[in-house]
TORVEXDO-69220 format. One line per 4 residues: number of its first residue (from 0); their letters; for each residue x, y, z of C-alpha. Coordinates in Angstrom, 3 decimals, padded with zeros to 6 digits, m for minus. Layout:
BEGIN
NUM = a = X/Y/Z ~ ...
This chain:
BEGIN
0 = xxxx = m026.476/033.421/m003.895 ~ m023.396/035.474/m002.885 ~ m019.975/034.046/m002.036 ~ m020.602/034.037/001.740
4 = xxxx = m023.878/032.156/001.445 ~ m022.329/029.632/m000.971 ~ m019.512/029.049/001.459 ~ m021.916/028.600/004.385
8 = xxxx = m024.099/026.205/002.370 ~ m021.174/024.014/001.360 ~ m019.799/023.829/004.889 ~ m023.151/022.835/006.362
12 = xxxx = m023.975/020.345/003.614 ~ m020.590/018.627/003.850 ~ m019.887/019.017/000.122 ~ m016.195/018.801/m000.706
16 = xxxx = m013.856/018.849/m003.687 ~ m015.149/016.571/m006.451 ~ m018.614/016.576/m004.896 ~ m018.823/020.345/m005.035
20 = xxxx = m017.600/020.327/m008.614 ~ m020.204/017.742/m009.539 ~ m022.959/019.934/m008.007 ~ m022.041/022.918/m010.174
24 = xxxx = m024.573/021.930/m012.769 ~ m027.499/021.634/m010.352 ~ m027.024/024.460/m007.841 ~ m028.254/027.811/m009.180
28 = xxxx = m025.611/030.503/m009.047 ~ m022.607/028.213/m008.688 ~ m021.787/028.497/m012.376 ~ m018.537/026.771/m013.369
32 = xxxx = m017.649/025.809/m009.793 ~ m014.494/023.653/m009.776 ~ m012.819/021.245/m007.374 ~ m010.050/023.781/m006.867
36 = xxxx = m012.594/026.404/m005.776 ~ m014.136/023.897/m003.374 ~ m010.744/023.486/m001.697 ~ m011.011/027.168/m000.763
40 = xxxx = m014.209/026.575/001.159 ~ m013.357/023.558/003.256 ~ m010.277/021.908/004.718 ~ m009.394/019.186/002.173
44 = xxxx = m008.062/016.973/004.982 ~ m011.090/017.456/007.241 ~ m012.544/014.248/008.657 ~ m015.225/012.875/006.326
48 = xxxx = m017.783/010.140/006.827 ~ m017.678/006.848/004.874 ~ m020.517/005.595/002.669 ~ m021.354/002.984/005.319
52 = xxxx = m019.776/001.835/008.596 ~ m016.325/000.466/007.815 ~ m014.694/m002.549/009.423 ~ m011.246/m000.964/009.563
56 = xxxx = m009.719/002.461/010.175 ~ m006.208/002.012/008.767 ~ m004.255/000.041/006.165 ~ m000.628/m001.113/006.383
60 = xxxx = 000.320/m001.995/002.809 ~ 003.400/m004.254/002.698 ~ 004.756/m004.169/m000.840 ~ 007.274/m006.970/m001.346
64 = xxxx = 009.278/m005.195/m004.017 ~ 010.757/m007.322/m006.798 ~ 008.076/m010.056/m006.647 ~ 008.806/m013.040/m004.382
68 = xxxx = 008.199/m016.570/m005.583 ~ 005.118/m017.584/m003.655 ~ 005.753/m021.103/m004.987 ~ 008.627/m021.124/m002.508
72 = xxxx = 006.726/m019.482/000.348 ~ 002.992/m020.353/000.483 ~ 001.907/m022.352/m002.569 ~ 002.841/m026.024/m002.060
76 = xxxx = 002.702/m027.978/m005.341 ~ 003.569/m031.721/m005.101 ~ 002.935/m032.138/m008.843 ~ 005.595/m029.559/m009.645
80 = xxxx = 008.074/m031.585/m007.601 ~ 007.185/m034.700/m009.614 ~ 007.575/m032.912/m012.956 ~ 010.749/m030.983/m012.065
84 = xxxx = 013.254/m030.815/m014.922 ~ 010.684/m031.585/m017.615 ~ 009.207/m029.339/m020.286 ~ 006.007/m027.531/m019.312
88 = xxxx = 003.044/m029.607/m020.602 ~ 001.159/m027.649/m023.263 ~ m002.088/m027.927/m021.292 ~ m000.673/m025.671/m018.568
92 = xxxx = 000.266/m022.970/m021.088 ~ m003.229/m022.661/m022.537 ~ m004.413/m019.060/m022.512 ~ m000.973/m017.567/m021.903
96 = xxxx = m000.350/m015.089/m024.717 ~ 002.364/m012.929/m023.209 ~ 005.867/m014.354/m023.056 ~ 008.075/m013.474/m020.108
100 = xxxx = 011.581/m012.096/m020.340 ~ 013.405/m015.403/m020.608 ~ 010.838/m017.508/m022.484 ~ 009.478/m020.806/m021.214
104 = xxxx = 012.043/m023.062/m019.555 ~ 011.923/m026.410/m017.798 ~ 009.891/m026.863/m014.649 ~ 011.707/m025.915/m011.477
108 = xxxx = 010.603/m027.328/m008.124 ~ 010.886/m025.598/m004.784 ~ 013.783/m026.893/m002.697 ~ 012.106/m025.978/000.576
112 = xxxx = 010.513/m028.151/003.240 ~ 006.752/m027.689/003.645 ~ 004.341/m028.059/006.547 ~ 000.747/m027.148/007.341
116 = xxxx = 000.159/m024.754/010.226 ~ m002.646/m023.677/012.524 ~ m006.216/m024.890/012.614 ~ m006.572/m023.600/009.055
120 = xxxx = m003.902/m026.008/007.821 ~ m002.261/m023.314/005.685 ~ 000.930/m024.387/003.902 ~ 004.195/m022.566/004.600
124 = xxxx = 007.726/m023.353/003.545 ~ 010.523/m023.389/006.081 ~ 011.542/m019.912/004.864 ~ 008.787/m018.338/007.006
128 = xxxx = 008.816/m020.090/010.411 ~ 007.602/m017.058/012.381 ~ 004.875/m015.983/010.000 ~ 003.598/m019.582/009.901
132 = xxxx = 002.603/m019.156/013.559 ~ 000.172/m016.426/012.445 ~ m001.560/m018.676/009.891 ~ m004.973/m018.476/011.546
136 = xxxx = m004.963/m014.656/011.380 ~ m004.231/m014.590/007.641 ~ m006.555/m014.556/004.642 ~ m004.822/m015.957/001.557
140 = xxxx = m005.611/m014.940/m002.014 ~ m004.041/m017.707/m004.088 ~ m005.653/m016.640/m007.364 ~ m004.041/m013.218/m007.778
144 = xxxx = m003.554/m012.002/m011.355 ~ m002.364/m008.794/m012.972 ~ m001.463/m007.262/m016.330 ~ 002.088/m006.860/m017.535
148 = xxxx = 005.271/m008.576/m016.481 ~ 007.641/m005.614/m016.126 ~ 008.386/m004.357/m012.620 ~ 007.821/m000.616/m013.080
152 = xxxx = 004.582/m001.109/m015.011 ~ 003.140/m003.741/m012.688 ~ 004.172/m001.862/m009.527 ~ 002.378/001.185/m010.876
156 = xxxx = m000.715/m000.935/m011.509 ~ m000.489/m002.437/m008.033 ~ m000.508/001.015/m006.442 ~ m002.674/003.069/m008.816
160 = xxxx = m004.621/000.591/m010.938 ~ m003.082/001.838/m014.198 ~ m000.071/000.934/m016.316 ~ 000.781/004.587/m016.959
164 = xxxx = 001.618/007.388/m014.517 ~ m001.068/009.944/m013.761 ~ m003.683/008.154/m011.684 ~ m003.933/008.499/m007.884
168 = xxxx = m002.593/005.740/m005.671 ~ m004.971/003.784/m003.451 ~ m003.692/005.654/m000.388 ~ m004.453/008.989/m002.061
172 = xxxx = m008.018/007.906/m002.862 ~ m008.604/006.833/000.741 ~ m007.179/010.117/002.048 ~ m009.363/012.091/m000.371
176 = xxxx = m012.491/010.172/000.582 ~ m012.064/010.035/004.374 ~ m009.742/012.893/005.283 ~ m007.328/012.846/008.204
180 = xxxx = m007.991/011.297/011.595 ~ m005.061/013.179/013.164 ~ m004.481/016.764/012.042 ~ m000.908/016.666/013.410
184 = xxxx = 000.317/013.836/011.172 ~ 000.110/013.120/007.442 ~ m002.848/010.803/006.759 ~ m000.801/008.871/004.165
188 = xxxx = 002.798/007.888/004.958 ~ 005.340/005.900/002.928 ~ 008.128/003.955/004.675 ~ 011.026/002.003/003.189
192 = xxxx = 014.028/000.246/004.645 ~ 016.635/000.371/001.894 ~ 019.407/002.866/001.272 ~ 017.573/004.426/m001.672
196 = xxxx = 014.039/005.547/m002.412 ~ 011.975/002.695/m003.931 ~ 012.214/002.260/m007.699 ~ 009.961/004.620/m009.707
200 = xxxx = 009.691/006.633/m006.482 ~ 006.899/009.058/m005.717 ~ 004.810/008.185/m008.781 ~ 003.689/005.168/m006.751
204 = xxxx = 002.293/007.292/m003.923 ~ 001.198/010.198/m006.092 ~ m002.178/011.926/m005.865 ~ m002.404/011.858/m009.674
208 = xxxx = m005.249/014.089/m010.849 ~ m006.503/014.518/m007.274 ~ m005.318/017.684/m005.496 ~ m001.690/017.315/m004.441
212 = xxxx = m002.565/017.508/m000.735 ~ m003.630/013.830/m000.897 ~ m000.269/012.402/m001.985 ~ 001.821/010.213/000.308
216 = xxxx = 004.523/011.649/002.576 ~ 007.743/009.626/002.446 ~ 009.647/009.039/005.698 ~ 013.275/007.944/005.364
220 = xxxx = 014.727/004.968/007.227 ~ 017.039/005.623/010.161 ~ 016.962/007.740/013.293 ~ 015.764/010.923/011.513
224 = xxxx = 012.994/009.828/009.158 ~ 011.651/013.367/008.621 ~ 014.149/015.851/007.200 ~ 014.349/019.398/008.586
228 = xxxx = 011.537/018.837/011.080 ~ 013.222/020.539/014.032 ~ 012.981/024.315/014.373 ~ 016.387/026.055/014.053
232 = xxxx = 017.974/026.527/017.466 ~ 017.972/030.337/017.404 ~ 014.438/030.663/016.053 ~ 011.540/031.009/018.479
236 = xxxx = 008.112/029.473/018.006 ~ 006.630/032.976/017.731 ~ 009.053/033.942/014.961 ~ 008.238/030.765/013.086
240 = xxxx = 004.487/031.393/013.447 ~ 004.853/034.910/012.031 ~ 006.832/033.565/009.045 ~ 004.206/030.904/008.390
244 = xxxx = 001.416/033.472/008.594 ~ 003.212/035.651/006.032 ~ 003.794/032.671/003.723 ~ 000.144/031.695/004.074
248 = xxxx = m001.023/035.189/003.071 ~ 001.308/035.281/000.071 ~ 000.451/031.761/m001.062 ~ m003.260/032.355/m000.548
252 = xxxx = m003.029/035.423/m002.767 ~ m001.354/033.284/m005.396 ~ m004.001/030.608/m004.980 ~ m006.724/033.191/m005.627
256 = xxxx = m004.967/034.175/m008.834 ~ m004.408/030.539/m009.938 ~ m007.404/028.633/m008.528 ~ m006.599/025.381/m010.376
260 = xxxx = m003.063/025.084/m008.951 ~ m003.468/022.233/m006.458 ~ 000.304/022.100/m005.881 ~ 000.190/025.619/m004.419
264 = xxxx = m002.728/024.716/m002.172 ~ m000.914/021.569/m001.065 ~ 002.114/023.720/m000.169 ~ m000.024/025.900/002.098
268 = xxxx = m001.369/022.787/003.813 ~ 002.109/021.254/004.106 ~ 003.590/024.312/005.848 ~ 000.838/024.232/008.454
272 = xxxx = 001.118/020.452/008.858 ~ 004.906/020.686/009.252 ~ 004.436/023.244/012.016 ~ 002.094/020.918/013.908
276 = xxxx = 004.266/017.878/013.185 ~ 007.195/019.394/015.089 ~ 005.466/018.355/018.292 ~ 003.565/015.224/017.223
280 = xxxx = 005.714/013.460/014.617 ~ 008.914/012.817/016.604 ~ 006.930/010.973/019.258 ~ 004.949/009.025/016.661
284 = xxxx = 008.044/007.613/014.938 ~ 010.338/007.327/017.961 ~ 010.835/003.631/018.668 ~ 013.578/004.105/021.267
288 = xxxx = 011.145/003.882/024.175 ~ 009.549/000.625/023.007 ~ 010.115/m002.272/025.392 ~ 012.902/m004.771/024.862
292 = xxxx = 010.269/m007.469/024.346 ~ 008.581/m005.462/021.591 ~ 011.887/m004.798/019.834 ~ 012.674/m008.505/019.997
296 = xxxx = 009.224/m009.306/018.593 ~ 009.975/m007.175/015.507 ~ 013.447/m008.643/015.006 ~ 015.373/m005.506/015.952
300 = xxxx = 018.014/m007.596/017.726 ~ 019.017/m009.330/014.487 ~ 021.109/m007.526/011.875 ~ 019.193/m009.070/008.978
304 = xxxx = 015.697/m008.138/010.154 ~ 016.522/m004.936/012.055 ~ 015.933/m002.365/009.300 ~ 012.620/m003.868/008.162
308 = xxxx = 011.538/m004.396/011.749 ~ 012.136/m000.727/012.525 ~ 009.863/000.488/009.716 ~ 007.120/m001.980/010.676
312 = xxxx = 007.296/m000.840/014.288 ~ 006.963/002.723/013.047 ~ 004.009/001.619/010.915 ~ 002.267/000.294/014.023
316 = xxxx = 002.935/003.516/015.910 ~ 001.569/005.566/013.002 ~ m001.747/003.696/012.738 ~ m001.939/003.840/016.530
320 = xxxx = m001.826/007.629/016.095 ~ m004.564/007.783/013.469 ~ m002.625/007.579/010.186 ~ m004.994/006.045/007.631
324 = xxxx = m002.638/004.505/005.086 ~ 000.953/003.369/005.648 ~ 002.720/002.075/002.551 ~ 005.829/000.025/003.369
328 = xxxx = 008.225/m000.937/000.566 ~ 010.753/m003.678/001.299 ~ 014.351/m003.394/000.128 ~ 017.738/m004.908/000.957
332 = xxxx = 020.029/m002.398/002.706 ~ 023.485/m002.309/001.186 ~ 024.957/m003.327/004.530 ~ 023.252/m006.728/004.121
336 = xxxx = 024.049/m007.327/000.453 ~ 025.586/m004.891/m002.010 ~ 024.290/m006.817/m005.048 ~ 020.726/m007.779/m004.135
340 = xxxx = 018.162/m005.007/m003.825 ~ 014.856/m006.878/m003.660 ~ 013.008/m010.184/m004.283 ~ 013.767/m010.232/m008.030
344 = xxxx = 015.362/m013.700/m008.224 ~ 016.037/m014.521/m011.867 ~ 018.960/m016.544/m010.565 ~ 020.245/m017.705/m007.171
348 = xxxx = 016.701/m017.865/m005.821 ~ 017.759/m019.880/m002.787 ~ 020.265/m017.251/m001.700 ~ 017.977/m014.348/m002.584
352 = xxxx = 014.861/m015.676/m000.853 ~ 016.883/m016.990/002.048 ~ 018.061/m013.446/002.787 ~ 014.793/m011.622/002.026
356 = xxxx = 012.660/m014.115/003.958 ~ 014.845/m013.764/007.026 ~ 014.630/m009.996/006.656 ~ 010.783/m009.836/006.633
360 = xxxx = 009.584/m013.013/008.389 ~ 009.997/m012.068/012.035 ~ 009.047/m008.376/011.631 ~ 005.770/m009.159/009.815
364 = xxxx = 004.880/m011.892/012.298 ~ 005.721/m009.451/015.080 ~ 003.516/m006.773/013.521 ~ 000.502/m009.105/013.383
368 = xxxx = 001.060/m010.326/016.953 ~ 001.603/m006.783/018.250 ~ m001.520/m005.413/016.551 ~ m003.509/m008.332/017.950
372 = xxxx = m002.235/m007.841/021.505 ~ m003.062/m004.122/021.428 ~ m006.571/m004.633/020.055 ~ m005.586/m002.943/016.792
376 = xxxx = m005.845/m005.872/014.398 ~ m009.633/m005.567/014.335 ~ m009.379/m001.972/013.090 ~ m006.278/m002.347/010.898
380 = xxxx = m005.821/m004.176/007.614 ~ m002.369/m005.590/006.809 ~ m001.883/m006.324/003.105 ~ 001.047/m008.433/001.825
384 = xxxx = 001.277/m007.676/m001.890 ~ 003.674/m007.836/m004.827 ~ 003.624/m006.630/m008.420 ~ 003.320/m010.219/m009.701
388 = xxxx = 004.556/m013.711/m008.853 ~ 007.190/m015.986/m010.359 ~ 006.993/m018.806/m012.865 ~ 006.863/m022.549/m012.337
392 = xxxx = 009.767/m022.936/m014.728 ~ 013.352/m022.085/m014.028 ~ 015.583/m019.394/m015.414 ~ 019.377/m019.293/m015.514
396 = xxxx = 019.336/m022.687/m013.849 ~ 018.623/m021.342/m010.360 ~ 015.863/m018.715/m010.522 ~ 012.354/m017.962/m011.762
400 = xxxx = 010.861/m015.521/m014.273 ~ 007.924/m013.105/m013.844 ~ 004.397/m014.507/m013.525 ~ 001.266/m012.323/m013.792
404 = xxxx = m001.119/m015.281/m014.335 ~ m001.427/m016.803/m010.866 ~ 000.290/m016.074/m007.531 ~ m000.405/m015.564/m003.822
408 = xxxx = m001.088/m012.409/m001.831 ~ m002.661/m012.174/001.615 ~ m004.415/m009.867/004.026 ~ m005.034/m009.909/007.769
412 = xxxx = m007.257/m007.793/009.971 ~ m010.752/m006.526/010.595 ~ m013.699/m007.671/008.511 ~ m011.989/m010.683/006.937
416 = xxxx = m012.431/m014.428/007.256 ~ m009.314/m015.299/009.236 ~ m007.537/m018.563/008.450 ~ m009.227/m018.647/005.041
420 = xxxx = m007.886/m019.327/001.544 ~ m009.558/m017.923/m001.563 ~ m008.843/m019.490/m004.950 ~ m005.899/m021.601/m006.035
424 = xxxx = m003.402/m021.992/m008.840 ~ m003.159/m025.003/m011.142 ~ m001.184/m028.125/m010.250 ~ 002.157/m026.541/m011.122
428 = xxxx = 001.353/m023.081/m009.699 ~ 001.420/m021.232/m013.017 ~ m002.121/m019.946/m013.590 ~ m005.181/m019.442/m011.445
432 = xxxx = m007.185/m022.668/m011.621 ~ m010.664/m021.124/m011.564 ~ m010.924/m018.031/m013.765 ~ m014.092/m016.974/m011.924
436 = xxxx = m011.978/m016.579/m008.790 ~ m009.144/m014.668/m010.456 ~ m008.522/m011.578/m008.300 ~ m007.024/m008.612/m010.124
440 = xxxx = m005.623/m005.447/m008.579 ~ m008.962/m003.705/m009.162 ~ m010.762/m006.350/m007.089 ~ m008.169/m006.036/m004.327
444 = xxxx = m008.594/m002.248/m004.259 ~ m012.408/m002.478/m004.333 ~ m012.375/m004.940/m001.421 ~ m010.011/m002.787/000.670
448 = xxxx = m012.136/000.295/000.014 ~ m015.220/m001.679/001.078 ~ m013.533/m002.612/004.358 ~ m012.850/001.123/004.894
452 = xxxx = m016.557/001.820/004.436 ~ m016.226/003.123/000.871 ~ m018.116/002.035/m002.232 ~ m015.550/002.065/m005.027
456 = xxxx = m018.294/002.959/m007.527 ~ m019.295/006.034/m005.513 ~ m015.800/007.236/m004.583 ~ m015.473/009.688/m007.460
460 = xxxx = m013.661/012.828/m008.563 ~ m014.483/015.002/m011.559 ~ m011.402/015.229/m013.778 ~ m011.543/016.934/m017.186
464 = xxxx = m015.284/016.470/m017.314 ~ m015.126/012.767/m016.500 ~ m016.157/011.187/m013.202 ~ m013.151/009.080/m012.180
468 = xxxx = m013.039/006.345/m009.535 ~ m010.225/004.285/m007.921 ~ m010.897/001.106/m009.924 ~ m011.064/002.890/m013.313
472 = xxxx = m013.912/000.940/m015.015 ~ m013.221/m002.471/m013.439 ~ m013.240/m004.163/m010.067 ~ m015.608/m005.918/m007.706
476 = xxxx = m015.727/m006.498/m003.969 ~ m014.760/m010.125/m003.329 ~ m017.394/m010.905/m000.718 ~ m016.109/m014.452/m000.156
480 = xxx = m013.201/m012.886/001.762 ~ m015.441/m010.965/004.142 ~ m016.447/m012.219/007.583
């Protein structure tokens, strides 16, 4: 089998990247065929079919950076109010082996007012009055657990499934498995609303051991989210095309010489994508032409919610234009508070959560309502996630410590039981009450992949002779969440 016939066979059979590498042992003549060689034969971002028909086409991943206290947002605990100020009964600490940063303190009750909302009767505190109106669209996971109680480590696990850098993020896996639905935009985009890049930065949207072309593309906040996108004023489109063609020839020659260099191949792809983005991207992220009613819906008319509302409105426009995975990281702009950066309330929880809740409440409620009104909620999954929760006991007299043993996350969108709650924490909101319903990051990832039409056990890539998958060696699809 010569090179031309191999190339023709792979194109027609739909083999790509890891799949082609895996076939090297069973196809005569392929020899030591590698994933890097396969990238030569097909477009790595070409549209690919799922394992089975998916319920959704896109994910908007809302990372609440710093870990909010869901005991003060969604998880109403009357018993905690009764026991406030007392030592934590030993029975509630059973099974907890890892101490948190400040040790175990006295029980600390939420100071918020609570009400049930919607036909589902979901509990919300008064910190989230707008989101409470969307209760019947939301699917709560009140038995979330994770490993670790340090922000950087647990954020990495939330995004990649591992405590150490080097594994691909969930968005990278989805991009690898399904390709791009819009060749003029990155299939995986990262948005944030603070003045600085999110903590730990690009490692949380990295492609890891996957080819670099699958990593996330970060868009900055503000009026010019994509740096250097416009063509220089004195440079014609024809001149630019000739320069790109020359760069492509030079880089392709280098790629032939270094076939395992995925960074070089990603650079070739990025130059071509940037050229196409000059026409498509400005329109996709331009929110200036949105109606006044839409801007109001996202909270753009309020100083506190404006910055977060802008990135969520951009997120909607991106999925509307075929972007598969939009990762949104919340942060406090310095103009709102020069001291607070995120939800990390070891002290002054009331002030911290008062500000952060007002910042995200209306924009997230607006996003859900807007997706619903446009018929996009059925094909989009919104995920509200954090690296861990916060403890039932107090810290510094006015805050809460880190809690990886039981906290709330939620999803909304296609394929889910809307207005449904899965699992619960114990009577003081410290640990998940039913260990069989504990939902780790791996389970969350497996369930999201399933909704995209992907079997997490069959989504694989050959790395150093080992077949790797998104959920490492763990994870299950939580079918109780599915409609």
